[in-house]
VOSETI-929738 format. One record per residue (C-alpha): residue number from 1; residue in one letter; chain; x, y, z. Coordinates in steps of 0.02 Angstrom, whole numbers, plus 32768, in hexadecimal, padded with zeros to 4 digits. Each point is the difference from the previous one (the first is absolute). Layout:
% residues N
> num|residu|chaine|u|v|w
> NUM|A|A|X|Y|Z
...
This chain:
% residues 197
> num|residu|chaine|u|v|w
> 1|M|A|8230|7EE5|80B6
> 2|E|A|7F6F|8002|7F89
> 3|Y|A|7F86|7F7E|7FC7
> 4|R|A|7F69|7FFE|7F8F
> 5|I|A|7F56|8000|8055
> 6|Y|A|7F91|8006|7F66
> 7|V|A|800F|8004|7F44
> 8|D|A|7F88|7FFE|7F6C
> 9|D|A|8003|8040|7F4E
> 10|F|A|7FF0|80B5|8038
> 11|I|A|8051|801F|80AA
> 12|D|A|808F|7FBF|8069
> 13|V|A|8001|8010|80BF
> 14|W|A|809E|7FE8|8068
> 15|N|A|8024|8002|80BB
> 16|L|A|80A4|8055|8031
> 17|K|A|8059|7FF1|80A7
> 18|I|A|8082|8089|8019
> 19|N|A|8069|7FE7|809D
> 20|E|A|8021|8091|8074
> 21|G|A|8082|8077|7FB7
> 22|E|A|7FF5|7FB1|7F52
> 23|S|A|7FAF|8047|7F63
> 24|T|A|7FD1|7FDA|7F4E
> 25|S|A|8062|8050|7F73
> 26|M|A|7FCF|80AB|7FBC
> 27|H|A|7FA6|7FC0|7F67
> 28|V|A|7F79|8025|7F81
> 29|H|A|7F7C|7F9D|7FA3
> 30|P|A|7FF3|805F|7F5B
> 31|R|A|7F5F|7FB0|7FC1
> 32|K|A|7F9C|7FC0|8093
> 33|L|A|7F9A|8042|8091
> 34|T|A|8036|7FC5|80AD
> 35|Y|A|7FA8|8009|80A7
> 36|L|A|805C|7FE4|80A4
> 37|L|A|7F93|7FC5|8091
> 38|C|A|804E|7FF9|80AD
> 39|L|A|7FCA|7F68|8064
> 40|A|A|8070|8021|8097
> 41|G|A|809C|805D|8039
> 42|Q|A|8042|80B0|7FEB
> 43|G|A|8060|8048|7F6F
> 44|V|A|8013|8087|7F7F
> 45|T|A|7FEE|8003|7F44
> 46|D|A|8079|8076|7FAB
> 47|T|A|7FE2|8050|7F57
> 48|L|A|8076|8072|7FA0
> 49|T|A|7FA9|8096|804F
> 50|G|A|7FD3|7FCC|80B2
> 51|Q|A|7FD7|7F7F|8082
> 52|I|A|7F59|7FB2|8033
> 53|P|A|7FE8|7FAB|80AA
> 54|V|A|7FBB|7F4F|7FF5
> 55|G|A|7FA8|7FA0|808A
> 56|A|A|7F7C|7F7A|8013
> 57|G|A|7F6B|802B|7F92
> 58|T|A|805D|8077|7F8A
> 59|V|A|7FD1|7FF7|7F48
> 60|L|A|8078|8052|7F84
> 61|R|A|7FDA|8011|7F46
> 62|I|A|809E|8007|7F96
> 63|G|A|7FE1|802D|7F4B
> 64|G|A|8067|7FBD|7F70
> 65|G|A|80A5|805F|7FF2
> 66|A|A|8009|8035|80B8
> 67|F|A|80A3|7FD2|8057
> 68|H|A|7FEA|7FBA|80AF
> 69|S|A|8058|7F9F|808A
> 70|S|A|7FBA|7FBA|80A4
> 71|K|A|8060|7FED|80A3
> 72|S|A|7FD6|7FAF|80A7
> 73|I|A|8026|8074|8091
> 74|G|A|7FC8|7F80|8083
> 75|P|A|7FEB|7FC4|807C
> 76|G|A|7FFC|7F5B|7FA2
> 77|P|A|7FDA|7FE0|7F49
> 78|L|A|7F93|8063|7F89
> 79|W|A|7F7D|7F92|7FAC
> 80|L|A|7FC1|8045|7F5A
> 81|V|A|7F8F|7FBC|7F78
> 82|E|A|8026|803A|7F50
> 83|V|A|7F6F|7FFF|7F84
> 84|E|A|803D|800E|7F4C
> 85|A|A|7F8C|802A|7F6E
> 86|P|A|801B|7FCB|7F79
> 87|R|A|8061|7F67|8031
> 88|N|A|80B8|8011|7FCD
> 89|K|A|8087|7FDB|8081
> 90|F|A|8089|802D|7F84
> 91|D|A|7FC3|80B4|7FED
> 92|L|A|808B|803C|8074
> 93|I|A|8095|8074|7FF5
> 94|R|A|806E|801C|8099
> 95|L|A|8050|80AA|801A
> 96|R|A|8057|7FE2|80A8
> 97|D|A|8014|7F63|8068
> 98|N|A|8057|7FCB|80A0
> 99|Y|A|8022|7F52|7FB9
> 100|D|A|805E|8030|7F60
> 101|R|A|7F69|7FE2|7F8F
> 102|Q|A|7FF1|80B1|7FB8
> 103|G|A|7FE2|7FFE|7F46
> 104|T|A|7FC3|7F4C|8005
> 105|G|A|7F54|7FB4|7FE6
> 106|Y|A|7F9C|7F89|806A
> 107|E|A|805C|7F67|8044
> 108|Q|A|7FE5|7F5B|7FA7
> 109|D|A|802F|7F91|8094
> 110|H|A|7F7A|7FCD|807A
> 111|T|A|7FDC|7F7C|8081
> 112|E|A|7F59|7FA9|8012
> 113|V|A|7FA8|7FFE|80A8
> 114|P|A|7FEB|7F42|800C
> 115|D|A|7F77|7FFA|8084
> 116|L|A|7F9F|8092|7FB9
> 117|P|A|7FD9|7FE8|7F47
> 118|A|A|7F9C|807C|7F98
> 119|L|A|7F65|7F9D|7FCF
> 120|P|A|7F8C|8018|7F6B
> 121|V|A|7F5B|8059|8022
> 122|S|A|7F7F|7F92|7FA9
> 123|Y|A|7F81|808A|7FDC
> 124|L|A|807F|8083|7FC3
> 125|P|A|805A|7FCA|7F61
> 126|Q|A|80BF|800D|8006
> 127|A|A|7FFB|8036|80B7
> 128|K|A|806F|7FBC|808B
> 129|L|A|7FF7|8029|80B9
> 130|R|A|8073|7FE2|8094
> 131|E|A|7F8E|7FF8|8099
> 132|R|A|8078|8040|8087
> 133|S|A|80A8|804C|8020
> 134|P|A|8092|7F89|8024
> 135|D|A|8002|8035|80B8
> 136|G|A|7F43|7FEB|8010
> 137|E|A|7FE4|80B5|8034
> 138|F|A|7F92|8031|7F6B
> 139|A|A|7F74|7FA5|7FA4
> 140|F|A|7FCD|801B|7F4A
> 141|S|A|7F5B|7FCB|7FB2
> 142|I|A|7F8A|8022|7F70
> 143|R|A|7F58|8043|8038
> 144|A|A|7F66|803F|7FA6
> 145|G|A|7FCF|80B4|8020
> 146|A|A|7F5A|7FC5|804A
> 147|D|A|805E|7F92|807C
> 148|I|A|806F|8092|8034
> 149|F|A|7F69|8072|8015
> 150|Y|A|7F91|7F88|8061
> 151|R|A|8088|7FA6|8064
> 152|R|A|807E|8085|8033
> 153|Q|A|8091|7FB6|805F
> 154|P|A|8064|8062|8082
> 155|Q|A|80A7|7FB8|7FC3
> 156|D|A|7FE7|8043|7F4D
> 157|L|A|8087|807D|7FCD
> 158|F|A|7FE3|801E|7F44
> 159|H|A|7F92|7FC5|7F71
> 160|V|A|804B|800C|7F50
> 161|P|A|7F82|7FF5|7F70
> 162|L|A|802B|7F7B|7F80
> 163|G|A|7FE3|800D|7F45
> 164|L|A|802A|806E|7F6E
> 165|T|A|7FB4|80A4|803B
> 166|G|A|8099|8041|805E
> 167|V|A|8074|7FD9|7F6F
> 168|V|A|7F8F|805C|7F84
> 169|T|A|7FD8|8097|806C
> 170|G|A|80A9|8012|8056
> 171|E|A|7FAB|8000|80AA
> 172|V|A|7FEC|7F6B|8075
> 173|D|A|7F79|802A|8080
> 174|I|A|804F|7FAD|8099
> 175|L|A|7F94|7FF8|809D
> 176|A|A|8054|8015|80AA
> 177|P|A|7F83|7FCC|8087
> 178|A|A|8085|7FFC|8089
> 179|Q|A|8012|80BC|7FE6
> 180|G|A|7F46|8022|8010
> 181|D|A|7FE0|7FFB|7F44
> 182|A|A|7F42|7FEB|7FFB
> 183|R|A|7FEE|7FFD|7F43
> 184|R|A|7F90|7F76|7FC0
> 185|P|A|8054|7F78|7F99
> 186|A|A|7FB5|7FD7|7F55
> 187|L|A|7F8D|7F71|802F
> 188|D|A|8019|7FA4|7F5C
> 189|Q|A|80BF|800A|7FFC
> 190|Y|A|808A|7F93|8046
> 191|Y|A|8083|8049|8075
> 192|L|A|80A9|7FC5|8040
> 193|S|A|7FEE|8013|80BC
> 194|L|A|809B|801E|806B
> 195|A|A|7FE7|7FDE|80B9
> 196|L|A|8058|7FDB|80A3
> 197|D|A|8006|7F44|8018
């Protein structure tokens, strides 16, 4: 299962739930940078040359053109957040797949989450935010860097900077306070905050 958490003109952020024993296809995004942030669970991310363990707090940077696949090894599901820059869900080629989708692009069919709409963010043009996960386990919000700095919250997992910088530079400077990341957020920037609900 995947659903969109946040979208604007520059980035797209999705929450993925991978059930125990299941995996994504071995795929590549030829033109975009992807970050995988692990909210909860245990898994592995395979590349064409190796395997990387994934657990709560893990941040993986996957450059354009790098094949990868993520699998939940349990117990329970693996919860990942995928940050895509620039925004382009159709920048996808599947090499191998357990669901007979190899060689195909991104699915066109989707189902809306009726009780959990993505709502416009009034102060960020073209932005939409879904405030929590369908099961209520995770909360998502937009916070100013000054708010994050002066009002640290113990349930915060990650802070993703919003804006054009990451698309232009090819680096999204994601903060991971749950892992002891003490870097100071940019006080004058907005962040997508991912937290335990």
